[in-house]
C-alpha positions as CSV (number, residue, x, y, z in Angstrom):
1,G,115.9,-103.1,-16.1
2,E,115.0,-101.5,-12.8
3,V,112.3,-104.1,-12.1
4,G,114.9,-106.9,-12.4
5,N,113.8,-108.5,-15.6
6,S,116.4,-109.7,-18.0
7,K,116.3,-108.3,-21.6
8,E,115.0,-111.7,-22.8
9,R,112.2,-111.7,-20.2
10,Y,111.3,-108.0,-21.1
11,I,111.1,-108.9,-24.8
12,K,108.9,-111.9,-24.0
13,L,106.6,-109.7,-21.9
14,L,106.4,-107.2,-24.8
15,Q,105.6,-110.0,-27.3
16,D,102.8,-111.3,-25.0
17,S,101.4,-107.8,-24.7
18,F,101.4,-107.3,-28.5
19,K,99.5,-110.6,-29.0
20,E,96.8,-109.5,-26.5
21,M,96.6,-106.0,-28.0
22,Y,96.1,-107.5,-31.4
23,R,93.4,-109.8,-30.1
24,V,91.3,-107.1,-28.5
25,L,91.8,-104.3,-31.1
26,K,89.3,-104.0,-33.9
27,F,90.4,-104.0,-37.5
28,D,91.4,-100.6,-39.0
29,K,92.2,-99.3,-35.5
30,Y,95.6,-98.1,-34.2
31,L,98.1,-99.1,-31.7
32,S,100.5,-96.4,-30.4
33,I,103.4,-97.3,-28.1
34,A,105.2,-94.6,-26.2
35,F,108.8,-95.8,-25.8
36,S,112.2,-94.4,-25.2
37,H,115.4,-96.4,-25.1
38,K,118.9,-96.1,-26.5
39,D,119.2,-99.8,-27.2
40,I,118.5,-100.1,-30.9
41,G,117.7,-103.9,-30.5
42,L,114.7,-103.1,-28.4
43,W,113.3,-100.9,-31.2
44,Y,113.7,-103.9,-33.5
45,E,111.8,-106.1,-31.0
46,I,108.9,-103.7,-30.9
47,L,108.7,-103.5,-34.7
48,R,109.1,-107.2,-35.4
49,G,106.9,-108.2,-32.4
50,C,104.0,-106.0,-33.6
51,E,104.5,-107.1,-37.2
52,N,104.6,-110.8,-36.3
53,V,101.2,-110.7,-34.6
54,G,99.7,-108.9,-37.6
55,F,100.1,-105.1,-37.1
56,E,101.3,-102.9,-39.9
57,Y,103.9,-100.2,-39.1
58,L,102.8,-96.6,-39.8
59,N,105.3,-94.2,-38.3
60,T,107.4,-93.1,-35.4
61,L,107.1,-89.6,-33.9
62,Y,109.1,-87.8,-31.2
63,Y,107.5,-86.0,-28.3
64,P,110.0,-84.0,-26.2
65,S,109.9,-83.8,-22.4
66,Y,110.3,-80.4,-20.8
67,Y,111.3,-81.9,-17.5
68,H,114.3,-84.1,-16.9
69,S,114.4,-87.0,-14.5
70,F,117.1,-87.2,-11.8
71,H,118.6,-90.1,-13.8
72,K,118.8,-87.9,-16.9
73,I,120.4,-85.0,-15.0
74,K,123.0,-87.4,-13.6
75,N,123.7,-89.0,-17.0
76,P,122.9,-86.4,-19.6
77,L,124.7,-88.3,-22.5
78,R,123.5,-91.8,-21.7
79,V,119.8,-91.3,-20.7
80,L,117.2,-90.1,-23.1
81,S,114.3,-87.8,-22.2
82,G,111.1,-87.5,-24.1
83,Q,109.1,-90.3,-25.8
84,M,109.1,-91.8,-29.2
85,V,105.6,-92.9,-30.2
86,I,105.6,-95.8,-32.7
87,T,102.2,-96.4,-34.3
88,F,100.8,-99.5,-36.0
89,K,97.5,-100.3,-37.5
90,K,95.5,-103.6,-37.4
91,V,94.7,-104.4,-41.1
92,H,93.6,-107.5,-42.9
93,S,96.7,-107.8,-45.1
94,P,99.6,-106.1,-43.3
95,K,102.8,-105.2,-45.0
96,K,106.1,-105.9,-43.3
97,I,109.2,-103.8,-43.6
98,P,111.7,-106.0,-45.3
99,L,115.1,-106.4,-43.6
100,N,117.9,-104.5,-45.4
101,N,120.8,-106.9,-45.6
102,K,122.8,-104.8,-48.1
103,I,124.5,-102.7,-45.3
104,E,127.4,-104.7,-43.9
105,N,128.8,-102.1,-41.5
106,V,125.9,-100.7,-39.6
107,N,128.1,-98.5,-37.4
108,E,129.5,-96.8,-40.4
109,Y,126.0,-96.4,-41.9
110,I,124.7,-94.9,-38.7
111,T,127.8,-92.6,-38.4
112,G,127.0,-91.3,-41.9
113,E,123.3,-90.8,-41.1
114,I,124.2,-88.8,-37.9
115,N,126.6,-86.7,-40.0
116,N,123.7,-86.0,-42.4
117,I,121.3,-85.2,-39.6
118,I,123.7,-82.8,-38.0
119,D,124.7,-81.2,-41.3
120,D,121.0,-80.5,-42.0
121,T,120.4,-78.8,-38.6
122,G,123.7,-77.7,-37.1
123,G,124.1,-79.0,-33.6
124,L,121.5,-81.4,-32.0
125,S,120.8,-82.9,-28.7
126,T,121.1,-86.7,-28.1
127,E,117.3,-86.9,-28.1
128,R,116.8,-85.1,-31.3
129,I,119.5,-87.3,-33.1
130,F,117.6,-90.4,-31.9
131,S,114.3,-88.9,-32.9
132,K,115.5,-88.5,-36.5
133,L,117.6,-91.7,-36.6
134,I,115.3,-94.3,-35.2
135,P,112.4,-93.8,-37.7
136,K,114.9,-93.9,-40.6
137,L,116.5,-97.1,-39.3
138,L,113.1,-98.7,-38.7
139,E,111.6,-97.7,-42.0
140,E,114.6,-98.8,-44.1
141,G,114.8,-102.2,-42.3
142,I,118.3,-101.6,-41.0
143,I,117.7,-102.3,-37.3
144,K,118.2,-105.9,-36.4
145,N,118.4,-107.5,-33.0
146,D,121.7,-109.4,-33.8
147,R,123.5,-106.2,-34.7
148,K,125.3,-104.7,-31.7
149,V,125.0,-101.0,-32.2
150,D,125.7,-98.4,-29.5
151,V,124.6,-95.0,-30.9
152,I,125.9,-93.2,-27.8
153,K,129.3,-94.8,-28.3
154,I,129.3,-93.7,-31.9
155,L,128.4,-90.1,-30.9
156,E,131.2,-90.1,-28.2
157,E,133.8,-91.5,-30.6
158,K,133.0,-89.6,-33.9
159,F,131.3,-86.3,-32.9
160,E,132.0,-83.3,-30.7
161,Y,129.8,-82.6,-27.7
162,D,129.2,-79.0,-26.5
163,S,128.4,-79.5,-22.8
164,T,127.3,-75.9,-22.4
165,K,124.7,-76.1,-25.2
166,K,124.2,-79.8,-24.7
167,V,124.4,-80.5,-28.4
168,W,126.5,-82.7,-30.8
169,Y,128.4,-81.3,-33.7
170,N,130.2,-82.9,-36.6
171,S,133.9,-82.9,-35.9
172,Y,135.0,-81.9,-39.4
173,P,132.8,-78.7,-39.9
174,I,134.2,-77.2,-36.7
175,L,137.8,-77.7,-38.0
176,K,136.6,-76.4,-41.4
177,K,135.1,-73.3,-39.9
178,I,138.2,-72.6,-37.9
179,S,140.5,-73.0,-40.9
180,E,138.1,-70.8,-43.0
181,S,138.1,-68.1,-40.4
182,I,141.9,-68.2,-40.3
183,K,142.1,-67.9,-44.1
184,I,139.6,-65.0,-44.0
185,E,141.7,-63.2,-41.3
186,D,144.9,-63.8,-43.3
187,T,143.2,-62.4,-46.4
188,Y,142.1,-59.2,-44.6
189,T,145.5,-58.8,-43.1
190,S,147.3,-59.2,-46.4
191,I,144.9,-56.7,-48.1
192,L,145.5,-54.1,-45.4
């Protein structure tokens, strides 16, 4: 990162922090971590790191930012704004989210999930896609650190980006709408 730590060192620092937070927090109290990163593997490390010291995962919520950093302005597709808040609870018998090993091609799965997310809402910003995708991947046990997943790359390769509105669209509905409008115009022309 910007401080010069390697990813491995960063993860080690996180794990040490989780151990200390678990030590000082009373039972039945909450730990909330504000985090924002496009690297799916780091989300896995937070989830597993907290579960491994004894916390139980509760939820992940998105809090938008109304101001963009200079870094975000320079790289609107590759830098996320806003924060995701991942919440855990210190309990006596914590449940862990089991890993889902049934999905062999995670990139295809994530592409399908993004399709569903966009179908439900129309066009969405990168941040809003992440805000819906990350909790689902965490809660279904799909995120693993050994899986190399680049959600931004999936978006760039499989979806259409409207730089004016700063939102992503499914590729196929745009083509479908265009073809439907052509059919409608042809129908009106033939009726007249």
